[in-house]
N, CA, C and O atoms as a GROMACS GRO file, in nm:
protein
  572
    1UNK      N    1   3.034  -2.639   1.148
    1UNK     CA    2   2.974  -2.519   1.093
    1UNK      C    3   3.059  -2.466   0.977
    1UNK      O    4   3.182  -2.460   0.982
    2UNK      N    5   2.978  -2.423   0.862
    2UNK     CA    6   3.070  -2.374   0.775
    2UNK      C    7   3.080  -2.212   0.784
    2UNK      O    8   3.002  -2.137   0.842
    3UNK      N    9   3.183  -2.182   0.720
    3UNK     CA   10   3.214  -2.007   0.707
    3UNK      C   11   3.096  -1.950   0.597
    3UNK      O   12   3.067  -2.011   0.494
    4UNK      N   13   3.048  -1.852   0.630
    4UNK     CA   14   2.946  -1.785   0.547
    4UNK      C   15   3.038  -1.740   0.413
    4UNK      O   16   3.153  -1.698   0.426
    5UNK      N   17   2.975  -1.755   0.291
    5UNK     CA   18   3.035  -1.718   0.163
    5UNK      C   19   2.998  -1.542   0.155
    5UNK      O   20   2.883  -1.501   0.165
    6UNK      N   21   3.100  -1.466   0.138
    6UNK     CA   22   3.084  -1.325   0.112
    6UNK      C   23   2.969  -1.305   0.004
    6UNK      O   24   2.925  -1.390  -0.074
    7UNK      N   25   2.929  -1.171   0.018
    7UNK     CA   26   2.834  -1.120  -0.093
    7UNK      C   27   2.943  -1.095  -0.209
    7UNK      O   28   3.064  -1.081  -0.192
    8UNK      N   29   2.873  -1.094  -0.332
    8UNK     CA   30   2.959  -1.110  -0.443
    8UNK      C   31   2.877  -1.043  -0.570
    8UNK      O   32   2.761  -1.078  -0.594
    9UNK      N   33   2.940  -0.951  -0.645
    9UNK     CA   34   2.896  -0.911  -0.764
    9UNK      C   35   2.993  -0.946  -0.873
    9UNK      O   36   3.114  -0.961  -0.854
   10UNK      N   37   2.928  -0.960  -0.993
   10UNK     CA   38   3.013  -0.974  -1.103
   10UNK      C   39   3.033  -0.859  -1.209
   10UNK      O   40   2.928  -0.815  -1.255
   11UNK      N   41   3.139  -0.808  -1.253
   11UNK     CA   42   3.160  -0.709  -1.322
   11UNK      C   43   3.246  -0.738  -1.459
   11UNK      O   44   3.347  -0.808  -1.460
   12UNK      N   45   3.201  -0.687  -1.555
   12UNK     CA   46   3.277  -0.693  -1.686
   12UNK      C   47   3.380  -0.576  -1.694
   12UNK      O   48   3.331  -0.463  -1.689
   13UNK      N   49   3.507  -0.586  -1.704
   13UNK     CA   50   3.610  -0.480  -1.759
   13UNK      C   51   3.557  -0.421  -1.883
   13UNK      O   52   3.528  -0.490  -1.980
   14UNK      N   53   3.545  -0.288  -1.880
   14UNK     CA   54   3.503  -0.214  -2.021
   14UNK      C   55   3.630  -0.145  -2.069
   14UNK      O   56   3.717  -0.115  -1.988
   15UNK      N   57   3.644  -0.120  -2.200
   15UNK     CA   58   3.736  -0.047  -2.278
   15UNK      C   59   3.792   0.074  -2.237
   15UNK      O   60   3.911   0.104  -2.245
   16UNK      N   61   3.674   0.164  -2.180
   16UNK     CA   62   3.699   0.298  -2.157
   16UNK      C   63   3.746   0.319  -2.031
   16UNK      O   64   3.779   0.431  -1.991
   17UNK      N   65   3.754   0.188  -1.944
   17UNK     CA   66   3.828   0.187  -1.815
   17UNK      C   67   3.958   0.166  -1.800
   17UNK      O   68   4.005   0.148  -1.688
   18UNK      N   69   4.041   0.163  -1.920
   18UNK     CA   70   4.166   0.109  -1.906
   18UNK      C   71   4.258   0.250  -1.924
   18UNK      O   72   4.226   0.353  -1.984
   19UNK      N   73   4.376   0.220  -1.856
   19UNK     CA   74   4.482   0.344  -1.868
   19UNK      C   75   4.558   0.306  -1.999
   19UNK      O   76   4.514   0.229  -2.085
   20UNK      N   77   4.677   0.372  -2.002
   20UNK     CA   78   4.767   0.379  -2.112
   20UNK      C   79   4.825   0.266  -2.144
   20UNK      O   80   4.842   0.229  -2.261
   21UNK      N   81   4.858   0.202  -2.041
   21UNK     CA   82   4.912   0.052  -2.036
   21UNK      C   83   4.818  -0.055  -2.110
   21UNK      O   84   4.870  -0.155  -2.160
   22UNK      N   85   4.713  -0.038  -2.115
   22UNK     CA   86   4.612  -0.135  -2.157
   22UNK      C   87   4.540  -0.214  -2.050
   22UNK      O   88   4.471  -0.314  -2.072
   23UNK      N   89   4.568  -0.145  -1.907
   23UNK     CA   90   4.511  -0.231  -1.804
   23UNK      C   91   4.414  -0.145  -1.729
   23UNK      O   92   4.415  -0.024  -1.752
   24UNK      N   93   4.317  -0.203  -1.627
   24UNK     CA   94   4.240  -0.140  -1.558
   24UNK      C   95   4.320  -0.023  -1.494
   24UNK      O   96   4.432  -0.033  -1.443
   25UNK      N   97   4.244   0.093  -1.506
   25UNK     CA   98   4.286   0.205  -1.433
   25UNK      C   99   4.280   0.200  -1.289
   25UNK      O  100   4.178   0.157  -1.234
   26UNK      N  101   4.382   0.241  -1.222
   26UNK     CA  102   4.370   0.233  -1.065
   26UNK      C  103   4.266   0.253  -0.993
   26UNK      O  104   4.223   0.176  -0.908
   27UNK      N  105   4.217   0.371  -1.027
   27UNK     CA  106   4.077   0.428  -0.957
   27UNK      C  107   3.973   0.331  -0.986
   27UNK      O  108   3.894   0.310  -0.894
   28UNK      N  109   3.957   0.270  -1.092
   28UNK     CA  110   3.847   0.198  -1.132
   28UNK      C  111   3.838   0.093  -1.041
   28UNK      O  112   3.722   0.061  -1.018
   29UNK      N  113   3.929   0.026  -0.978
   29UNK     CA  114   3.934  -0.086  -0.887
   29UNK      C  115   3.875  -0.031  -0.774
   29UNK      O  116   3.800  -0.109  -0.715
   30UNK      N  117   3.887   0.096  -0.720
   30UNK     CA  118   3.810   0.139  -0.608
   30UNK      C  119   3.653   0.147  -0.645
   30UNK      O  120   3.565   0.116  -0.565
   31UNK      N  121   3.631   0.192  -0.773
   31UNK     CA  122   3.504   0.203  -0.812
   31UNK      C  123   3.397   0.052  -0.805
   31UNK      O  124   3.277   0.036  -0.784
   32UNK      N  125   3.490  -0.025  -0.828
   32UNK     CA  126   3.432  -0.182  -0.830
   32UNK      C  127   3.420  -0.221  -0.708
   32UNK      O  128   3.333  -0.304  -0.683
   33UNK      N  129   3.504  -0.171  -0.600
   33UNK     CA  130   3.466  -0.202  -0.445
   33UNK      C  131   3.354  -0.150  -0.422
   33UNK      O  132   3.265  -0.222  -0.376
   34UNK      N  133   3.328  -0.012  -0.446
   34UNK     CA  134   3.221   0.065  -0.411
   34UNK      C  135   3.105   0.004  -0.474
   34UNK      O  136   3.006   0.005  -0.400
   35UNK      N  137   3.083  -0.056  -0.604
   35UNK     CA  138   2.954  -0.105  -0.673
   35UNK      C  139   2.916  -0.223  -0.564
   35UNK      O  140   2.801  -0.235  -0.522
   36UNK      N  141   3.026  -0.309  -0.522
   36UNK     CA  142   3.001  -0.428  -0.433
   36UNK      C  143   2.947  -0.373  -0.295
   36UNK      O  144   2.852  -0.431  -0.242
   37UNK      N  145   3.004  -0.268  -0.238
   37UNK     CA  146   2.946  -0.215  -0.110
   37UNK      C  147   2.813  -0.161  -0.111
   37UNK      O  148   2.730  -0.186  -0.023
   38UNK      N  149   2.789  -0.079  -0.223
   38UNK     CA  150   2.657  -0.020  -0.242
   38UNK      C  151   2.544  -0.133  -0.275
   38UNK      O  152   2.429  -0.110  -0.238
   39UNK      N  153   2.569  -0.232  -0.331
   39UNK     CA  154   2.467  -0.328  -0.374
   39UNK      C  155   2.443  -0.397  -0.216
   39UNK      O  156   2.334  -0.402  -0.161
   40UNK      N  157   2.557  -0.444  -0.166
   40UNK     CA  158   2.539  -0.514  -0.034
   40UNK      C  159   2.446  -0.416   0.042
   40UNK      O  160   2.330  -0.451   0.065
   41UNK      N  161   2.492  -0.295   0.083
   41UNK     CA  162   2.412  -0.211   0.126
   41UNK      C  163   2.263  -0.190   0.111
   41UNK      O  164   2.178  -0.175   0.199
   42UNK      N  165   2.251  -0.192  -0.017
   42UNK     CA  166   2.116  -0.173  -0.074
   42UNK      C  167   2.034  -0.297  -0.043
   42UNK      O  168   1.923  -0.283   0.008
   43UNK      N  169   2.077  -0.406  -0.067
   43UNK     CA  170   2.017  -0.537  -0.045
   43UNK      C  171   1.991  -0.546   0.094
   43UNK      O  172   1.884  -0.598   0.128
   44UNK      N  173   2.078  -0.498   0.190
   44UNK     CA  174   2.050  -0.528   0.329
   44UNK      C  175   1.921  -0.437   0.387
   44UNK      O  176   1.836  -0.472   0.470
   45UNK      N  177   1.934  -0.321   0.324
   45UNK     CA  178   1.845  -0.216   0.371
   45UNK      C  179   1.906  -0.110   0.414
   45UNK      O  180   1.833  -0.022   0.460
   46UNK      N  181   2.044  -0.086   0.412
   46UNK     CA  182   2.122   0.009   0.471
   46UNK      C  183   2.094   0.152   0.396
   46UNK      O  184   2.148   0.254   0.441
   47UNK      N  185   2.015   0.157   0.289
   47UNK     CA  186   1.992   0.255   0.206
   47UNK      C  187   1.845   0.309   0.200
   47UNK      O  188   1.812   0.408   0.136
   48UNK      N  189   1.769   0.239   0.268
   48UNK     CA  190   1.640   0.260   0.282
   48UNK      C  191   1.574   0.349   0.370
   48UNK      O  192   1.643   0.425   0.438
   49UNK      N  193   1.439   0.352   0.383
   49UNK     CA  194   1.362   0.432   0.448
   49UNK      C  195   1.391   0.426   0.619
   49UNK      O  196   1.381   0.527   0.688
   50UNK      N  197   1.422   0.313   0.668
   50UNK     CA  198   1.433   0.292   0.784
   50UNK      C  199   1.552   0.380   0.837
   50UNK      O  200   1.550   0.430   0.950
   51UNK      N  201   1.653   0.396   0.751
   51UNK     CA  202   1.779   0.482   0.769
   51UNK      C  203   1.744   0.600   0.760
   51UNK      O  204   1.765   0.675   0.855
   52UNK      N  205   1.685   0.643   0.653
   52UNK     CA  206   1.648   0.771   0.633
   52UNK      C  207   1.548   0.852   0.750
   52UNK      O  208   1.552   0.972   0.778
   53UNK      N  209   1.459   0.747   0.806
   53UNK     CA  210   1.370   0.804   0.923
   53UNK      C  211   1.457   0.810   1.034
   53UNK      O  212   1.428   0.889   1.123
   54UNK      N  213   1.556   0.742   1.046
   54UNK     CA  214   1.659   0.765   1.182
   54UNK      C  215   1.757   0.884   1.157
   54UNK      O  216   1.832   0.927   1.244
   55UNK      N  217   1.749   0.937   1.021
   55UNK     CA  218   1.852   1.030   0.992
   55UNK      C  219   2.009   0.983   0.993
   55UNK      O  220   2.106   1.055   1.015
   56UNK      N  221   2.008   0.871   0.971
   56UNK     CA  222   2.142   0.812   0.947
   56UNK      C  223   2.218   0.788   0.815
   56UNK      O  224   2.141   0.792   0.718
   57UNK      N  225   2.323   0.768   0.789
   57UNK     CA  226   2.401   0.735   0.667
   57UNK      C  227   2.521   0.663   0.688
   57UNK      O  228   2.581   0.702   0.789
   58UNK      N  229   2.573   0.576   0.628
   58UNK     CA  230   2.716   0.516   0.629
   58UNK      C  231   2.801   0.596   0.543
   58UNK      O  232   2.769   0.617   0.426
   59UNK      N  233   2.907   0.642   0.595
   59UNK     CA  234   2.992   0.737   0.515
   59UNK      C  235   3.146   0.659   0.511
   59UNK      O  236   3.186   0.588   0.603
   60UNK      N  237   3.204   0.681   0.416
   60UNK     CA  238   3.335   0.620   0.387
   60UNK      C  239   3.440   0.720   0.436
   60UNK      O  240   3.448   0.835   0.393
   61UNK      N  241   3.530   0.659   0.542
   61UNK     CA  242   3.631   0.718   0.598
   61UNK      C  243   3.762   0.708   0.550
   61UNK      O  244   3.837   0.805   0.538
   62UNK      N  245   3.791   0.588   0.521
   62UNK     CA  246   3.921   0.532   0.436
   62UNK      C  247   3.917   0.411   0.336
   62UNK      O  248   3.829   0.325   0.340
   63UNK      N  249   4.005   0.412   0.258
   63UNK     CA  250   4.010   0.311   0.160
   63UNK      C  251   4.138   0.302   0.122
   63UNK      O  252   4.197   0.402   0.082
   64UNK      N  253   4.201   0.178   0.128
   64UNK     CA  254   4.307   0.110   0.091
   64UNK      C  255   4.300  -0.009  -0.009
   64UNK      O  256   4.206  -0.088  -0.020
   65UNK      N  257   4.414  -0.006  -0.081
   65UNK     CA  258   4.404  -0.104  -0.203
   65UNK      C  259   4.525  -0.153  -0.212
   65UNK      O  260   4.614  -0.069  -0.196
   66UNK      N  261   4.564  -0.279  -0.237
   66UNK     CA  262   4.658  -0.348  -0.283
   66UNK      C  263   4.634  -0.435  -0.412
   66UNK      O  264   4.558  -0.532  -0.419
   67UNK      N  265   4.707  -0.386  -0.504
   67UNK     CA  266   4.720  -0.444  -0.637
   67UNK      C  267   4.767  -0.577  -0.650
   67UNK      O  268   4.879  -0.602  -0.605
   68UNK      N  269   4.707  -0.660  -0.700
   68UNK     CA  270   4.782  -0.793  -0.724
   68UNK      C  271   4.802  -0.854  -0.860
   68UNK      O  272   4.904  -0.909  -0.901
   69UNK      N  273   4.696  -0.836  -0.919
   69UNK     CA  274   4.709  -0.872  -1.079
   69UNK      C  275   4.646  -0.760  -1.162
   69UNK      O  276   4.554  -0.689  -1.121
   70UNK      N  277   4.710  -0.750  -1.291
   70UNK     CA  278   4.639  -0.655  -1.364
   70UNK      C  279   4.492  -0.725  -1.432
   70UNK      O  280   4.465  -0.844  -1.448
   71UNK      N  281   4.417  -0.613  -1.462
   71UNK     CA  282   4.262  -0.680  -1.523
   71UNK      C  283   4.297  -0.574  -1.682
   71UNK      O  284   4.359  -0.469  -1.699
   72UNK      N  285   4.223  -0.665  -1.772
   72UNK     CA  286   4.228  -0.604  -1.912
   72UNK      C  287   4.066  -0.621  -1.956
   72UNK      O  288   3.982  -0.697  -1.908
   73UNK      N  289   4.052  -0.530  -2.056
   73UNK     CA  290   3.931  -0.528  -2.115
   73UNK      C  291   3.877  -0.666  -2.162
   73UNK      O  292   3.946  -0.749  -2.222
   74UNK      N  293   3.758  -0.680  -2.132
   74UNK     CA  294   3.667  -0.817  -2.135
   74UNK      C  295   3.692  -0.900  -2.031
   74UNK      O  296   3.623  -1.002  -2.041
   75UNK      N  297   3.760  -0.900  -1.937
   75UNK     CA  298   3.782  -0.962  -1.824
   75UNK      C  299   3.664  -0.971  -1.722
   75UNK      O  300   3.600  -0.871  -1.690
   76UNK      N  301   3.637  -1.093  -1.674
   76UNK     CA  302   3.494  -1.062  -1.610
   76UNK      C  303   3.532  -1.097  -1.454
   76UNK      O  304   3.581  -1.207  -1.429
   77UNK      N  305   3.510  -1.007  -1.354
   77UNK     CA  306   3.562  -1.039  -1.226
   77UNK      C  307   3.439  -1.068  -1.120
   77UNK      O  308   3.318  -1.053  -1.142
   78UNK      N  309   3.484  -1.103  -1.031
   78UNK     CA  310   3.375  -1.118  -0.893
   78UNK      C  311   3.433  -1.014  -0.785
   78UNK      O  312   3.552  -1.005  -0.755
   79UNK      N  313   3.354  -0.957  -0.746
   79UNK     CA  314   3.407  -0.843  -0.637
   79UNK      C  315   3.331  -0.879  -0.514
   79UNK      O  316   3.209  -0.865  -0.523
   80UNK      N  317   3.373  -0.919  -0.413
   80UNK     CA  318   3.327  -0.958  -0.279
   80UNK      C  319   3.313  -0.833  -0.188
   80UNK      O  320   3.377  -0.730  -0.210
   81UNK      N  321   3.226  -0.847  -0.082
   81UNK     CA  322   3.210  -0.749   0.018
   81UNK      C  323   3.173  -0.806   0.152
   81UNK      O  324   3.063  -0.859   0.174
   82UNK      N  325   3.271  -0.794   0.245
   82UNK     CA  326   3.227  -0.839   0.395
   82UNK      C  327   3.228  -0.737   0.496
   82UNK      O  328   3.321  -0.656   0.497
   83UNK      N  329   3.151  -0.732   0.567
   83UNK     CA  330   3.128  -0.618   0.680
   83UNK      C  331   3.197  -0.681   0.794
   83UNK      O  332   3.190  -0.803   0.808
   84UNK      N  333   3.264  -0.608   0.878
   84UNK     CA  334   3.317  -0.626   1.011
   84UNK      C  335   3.285  -0.528   1.115
   84UNK      O  336   3.333  -0.415   1.112
   85UNK      N  337   3.208  -0.568   1.207
   85UNK     CA  338   3.185  -0.473   1.317
   85UNK      C  339   3.267  -0.528   1.445
   85UNK      O  340   3.304  -0.643   1.471
   86UNK      N  341   3.285  -0.402   1.518
   86UNK     CA  342   3.373  -0.411   1.633
   86UNK      C  343   3.333  -0.333   1.748
   86UNK      O  344   3.214  -0.338   1.782
   87UNK      N  345   3.420  -0.255   1.819
   87UNK     CA  346   3.399  -0.194   1.927
   87UNK      C  347   3.413  -0.046   1.846
   87UNK      O  348   3.468  -0.036   1.737
   88UNK      N  349   3.358   0.055   1.913
   88UNK     CA  350   3.403   0.199   1.862
   88UNK      C  351   3.282   0.249   1.756
   88UNK      O  352   3.173   0.194   1.744
   89UNK      N  353   3.325   0.352   1.691
   89UNK     CA  354   3.231   0.418   1.601
   89UNK      C  355   3.246   0.376   1.451
   89UNK      O  356   3.177   0.420   1.359
   90UNK      N  357   3.355   0.275   1.438
   90UNK     CA  358   3.384   0.258   1.276
   90UNK      C  359   3.351   0.102   1.260
   90UNK      O  360   3.347   0.019   1.351
   91UNK      N  361   3.330   0.082   1.138
   91UNK     CA  362   3.336  -0.070   1.113
   91UNK      C  363   3.396  -0.074   0.940
   91UNK      O  364   3.400   0.018   0.858
   92UNK      N  365   3.434  -0.209   0.927
   92UNK     CA  366   3.481  -0.211   0.813
   92UNK      C  367   3.383  -0.293   0.693
   92UNK      O  368   3.293  -0.372   0.721
   93UNK      N  369   3.426  -0.255   0.558
   93UNK     CA  370   3.371  -0.323   0.452
   93UNK      C  371   3.474  -0.358   0.366
   93UNK      O  372   3.516  -0.269   0.292
   94UNK      N  373   3.535  -0.488   0.359
   94UNK     CA  374   3.630  -0.528   0.291
   94UNK      C  375   3.603  -0.587   0.150
   94UNK      O  376   3.502  -0.656   0.138
   95UNK      N  377   3.673  -0.569   0.055
   95UNK     CA  378   3.634  -0.623  -0.077
   95UNK      C  379   3.768  -0.724  -0.147
   95UNK      O  380   3.885  -0.689  -0.139
   96UNK      N  381   3.737  -0.812  -0.192
   96UNK     CA  382   3.833  -0.894  -0.289
   96UNK      C  383   3.776  -0.886  -0.419
   96UNK      O  384   3.655  -0.899  -0.439
   97UNK      N  385   3.881  -0.862  -0.527
   97UNK     CA  386   3.840  -0.860  -0.657
   97UNK      C  387   3.913  -0.974  -0.729
   97UNK      O  388   4.035  -0.962  -0.741
   98UNK      N  389   3.854  -1.084  -0.779
   98UNK     CA  390   3.896  -1.209  -0.840
   98UNK      C  391   3.870  -1.221  -0.991
   98UNK      O  392   3.765  -1.197  -1.050
   99UNK      N  393   3.985  -1.260  -1.041
   99UNK     CA  394   3.973  -1.291  -1.193
   99UNK      C  395   3.883  -1.436  -1.205
   99UNK      O  396   3.859  -1.515  -1.114
  100UNK      N  397   3.845  -1.442  -1.333
  100UNK     CA  398   3.748  -1.572  -1.346
  100UNK      C  399   3.824  -1.698  -1.304
  100UNK      O  400   3.760  -1.791  -1.253
  101UNK      N  401   3.951  -1.707  -1.321
  101UNK     CA  402   4.039  -1.839  -1.270
  101UNK      C  403   4.055  -1.847  -1.122
  101UNK      O  404   4.114  -1.943  -1.071
  102UNK      N  405   4.001  -1.743  -1.048
  102UNK     CA  406   4.014  -1.738  -0.904
  102UNK      C  407   4.133  -1.663  -0.861
  102UNK      O  408   4.147  -1.634  -0.742
  103UNK      N  409   4.203  -1.636  -0.931
  103UNK     CA  410   4.338  -1.518  -0.911
  103UNK      C  411   4.274  -1.402  -0.838
  103UNK      O  412   4.171  -1.347  -0.878
  104UNK      N  413   4.341  -1.368  -0.729
  104UNK     CA  414   4.320  -1.247  -0.666
  104UNK      C  415   4.385  -1.100  -0.762
  104UNK      O  416   4.502  -1.082  -0.794
  105UNK      N  417   4.288  -1.024  -0.786
  105UNK     CA  418   4.332  -0.930  -0.875
  105UNK      C  419   4.356  -0.799  -0.774
  105UNK      O  420   4.451  -0.727  -0.805
  106UNK      N  421   4.287  -0.768  -0.669
  106UNK     CA  422   4.320  -0.658  -0.574
  106UNK      C  423   4.240  -0.687  -0.466
  106UNK      O  424   4.132  -0.747  -0.472
  107UNK      N  425   4.296  -0.642  -0.358
  107UNK     CA  426   4.228  -0.634  -0.198
  107UNK      C  427   4.199  -0.486  -0.164
  107UNK      O  428   4.283  -0.395  -0.167
  108UNK      N  429   4.079  -0.475  -0.135
  108UNK     CA  430   4.055  -0.341  -0.084
  108UNK      C  431   3.997  -0.347   0.074
  108UNK      O  432   3.918  -0.434   0.112
  109UNK      N  433   4.040  -0.257   0.145
  109UNK     CA  434   3.988  -0.252   0.301
  109UNK      C  435   3.921  -0.104   0.316
  109UNK      O  436   3.984  -0.004   0.281
  110UNK      N  437   3.809  -0.098   0.360
  110UNK     CA  438   3.736   0.027   0.361
  110UNK      C  439   3.702   0.046   0.528
  110UNK      O  440   3.654  -0.046   0.594
  111UNK      N  441   3.729   0.154   0.573
  111UNK     CA  442   3.656   0.202   0.718
  111UNK      C  443   3.541   0.292   0.702
  111UNK      O  444   3.548   0.393   0.632
  112UNK      N  445   3.444   0.257   0.760
  112UNK     CA  446   3.301   0.330   0.734
  112UNK      C  447   3.297   0.366   0.885
  112UNK      O  448   3.368   0.318   0.974
  113UNK      N  449   3.186   0.475   0.899
  113UNK     CA  450   3.106   0.520   1.011
  113UNK      C  451   2.979   0.549   0.976
  113UNK      O  452   2.942   0.572   0.860
  114UNK      N  453   2.901   0.549   1.086
  114UNK     CA  454   2.737   0.572   1.069
  114UNK      C  455   2.742   0.732   1.134
  114UNK      O  456   2.782   0.772   1.243
  115UNK      N  457   2.679   0.808   1.012
  115UNK     CA  458   2.675   0.955   1.046
  115UNK      C  459   2.537   0.986   1.107
  115UNK      O  460   2.443   0.924   1.059
  116UNK      N  461   2.511   1.072   1.204
  116UNK     CA  462   2.392   1.114   1.239
  116UNK      C  463   2.373   1.241   1.149
  116UNK      O  464   2.445   1.340   1.165
  117UNK      N  465   2.295   1.238   1.073
  117UNK     CA  466   2.294   1.355   0.962
  117UNK      C  467   2.249   1.490   1.013
  117UNK      O  468   2.271   1.593   0.950
  118UNK      N  469   2.181   1.486   1.137
  118UNK     CA  470   2.161   1.608   1.185
  118UNK      C  471   2.254   1.684   1.268
  118UNK      O  472   2.263   1.807   1.271
  119UNK      N  473   2.320   1.605   1.333
  119UNK     CA  474   2.457   1.640   1.416
  119UNK      C  475   2.574   1.655   1.345
  119UNK      O  476   2.665   1.729   1.382
  120UNK      N  477   2.575   1.582   1.234
  120UNK     CA  478   2.691   1.548   1.134
  120UNK      C  479   2.810   1.483   1.209
  120UNK      O  480   2.927   1.490   1.172
  121UNK      N  481   2.766   1.422   1.313
  121UNK     CA  482   2.873   1.322   1.368
  121UNK      C  483   2.870   1.170   1.377
  121UNK      O  484   2.760   1.115   1.373
  122UNK      N  485   2.957   1.113   1.387
  122UNK     CA  486   2.947   0.960   1.392
  122UNK      C  487   2.877   0.912   1.494
  122UNK      O  488   2.886   0.979   1.597
  123UNK      N  489   2.798   0.801   1.499
  123UNK     CA  490   2.719   0.756   1.626
  123UNK      C  491   2.826   0.640   1.688
  123UNK      O  492   2.921   0.593   1.625
  124UNK      N  493   2.788   0.606   1.822
  124UNK     CA  494   2.856   0.500   1.884
  124UNK      C  495   2.770   0.385   1.837
  124UNK      O  496   2.653   0.407   1.804
  125UNK      N  497   2.823   0.262   1.833
  125UNK     CA  498   2.788   0.127   1.829
  125UNK      C  499   2.687   0.127   1.691
  125UNK      O  500   2.565   0.107   1.693
  126UNK      N  501   2.766   0.154   1.578
  126UNK     CA  502   2.673   0.174   1.447
  126UNK      C  503   2.601   0.031   1.445
  126UNK      O  504   2.482   0.030   1.418
  127UNK      N  505   2.662  -0.081   1.471
  127UNK     CA  506   2.568  -0.203   1.450
  127UNK      C  507   2.423  -0.192   1.521
  127UNK      O  508   2.313  -0.212   1.469
  128UNK      N  509   2.450  -0.160   1.639
  128UNK     CA  510   2.295  -0.149   1.721
  128UNK      C  511   2.194  -0.039   1.652
  128UNK      O  512   2.071  -0.045   1.646
  129UNK      N  513   2.286   0.067   1.600
  129UNK     CA  514   2.195   0.170   1.543
  129UNK      C  515   2.118   0.121   1.390
  129UNK      O  516   2.001   0.148   1.365
  130UNK      N  517   2.195   0.056   1.310
  130UNK     CA  518   2.138  -0.003   1.200
  130UNK      C  519   2.029  -0.113   1.224
  130UNK      O  520   1.926  -0.120   1.157
  131UNK      N  521   2.066  -0.208   1.342
  131UNK     CA  522   1.947  -0.295   1.357
  131UNK      C  523   1.834  -0.222   1.402
  131UNK      O  524   1.724  -0.268   1.373
  132UNK      N  525   1.839  -0.132   1.459
  132UNK     CA  526   1.723  -0.061   1.531
  132UNK      C  527   1.646   0.010   1.404
  132UNK      O  528   1.527   0.037   1.416
  133UNK      N  529   1.717   0.040   1.284
  133UNK     CA  530   1.653   0.107   1.170
  133UNK      C  531   1.600   0.006   1.070
  133UNK      O  532   1.556   0.042   0.961
  134UNK      N  533   1.606  -0.135   1.114
  134UNK     CA  534   1.546  -0.229   1.042
  134UNK      C  535   1.648  -0.304   0.930
  134UNK      O  536   1.604  -0.382   0.845
  135UNK      N  537   1.770  -0.274   0.941
  135UNK     CA  538   1.857  -0.325   0.842
  135UNK      C  539   1.878  -0.470   0.868
  135UNK      O  540   1.874  -0.510   0.985
  136UNK      N  541   1.902  -0.563   0.758
  136UNK     CA  542   1.918  -0.699   0.758
  136UNK      C  543   2.066  -0.721   0.798
  136UNK      O  544   2.146  -0.745   0.708
  137UNK      N  545   2.105  -0.715   0.920
  137UNK     CA  546   2.230  -0.733   0.957
  137UNK      C  547   2.285  -0.864   0.950
  137UNK      O  548   2.407  -0.873   0.966
  138UNK      N  549   2.216  -0.971   0.930
  138UNK     CA  550   2.283  -1.100   0.904
  138UNK      C  551   2.313  -1.097   0.740
  138UNK      O  552   2.386  -1.186   0.698
  139UNK      N  553   2.266  -1.008   0.654
  139UNK     CA  554   2.310  -0.996   0.524
  139UNK      C  555   2.439  -0.927   0.544
  139UNK      O  556   2.532  -0.956   0.468
  140UNK      N  557   2.456  -0.841   0.633
  140UNK     CA  558   2.595  -0.788   0.649
  140UNK      C  559   2.700  -0.878   0.704
  140UNK      O  560   2.818  -0.844   0.714
  141UNK      N  561   2.649  -1.001   0.744
  141UNK     CA  562   2.746  -1.083   0.822
  141UNK      C  563   2.734  -1.076   0.957
  141UNK      O  564   2.792  -1.162   1.023
  142UNK      N  565   2.660  -0.979   1.021
  142UNK     CA  566   2.667  -0.964   1.145
  142UNK      C  567   2.548  -1.046   1.241
  142UNK      O  568   2.468  -1.120   1.184
  143UNK      N  569   2.541  -1.030   1.374
  143UNK     CA  570   2.430  -1.095   1.420
  143UNK      C  571   2.390  -0.989   1.535
  143UNK      O  572   2.291  -1.010   1.605
   0.00000   0.00000   0.00000
């Protein structure tokens, strides 16, 4: 059995995203990770009516980035996103940013939770709750 390919989006580095040194501003790396997370969430159904009907929403609790290589205007990058569910109230959605030659530009790890929007509290077993809301958990890499 082969390992599942992670979800990925392609983004072109724009001139206005650069810092005074001429490379991608540190905060924009986080934005690229957010683009991949939201695209995956949208395609899996994590942002659609089933979640709204259940009054649930994914919330970002923590984000950490390791910068590996600089990016410059015009570079085209692949940004991956992989979900990891385990025990407890949180789950992870991690991203890798790759330059066109395959070099790793950054690694982003994010901890999320699933919030009950009425109680304003994280729910237990987020994977089970999103399954019940009709989310395509296979697309998220879960079963």
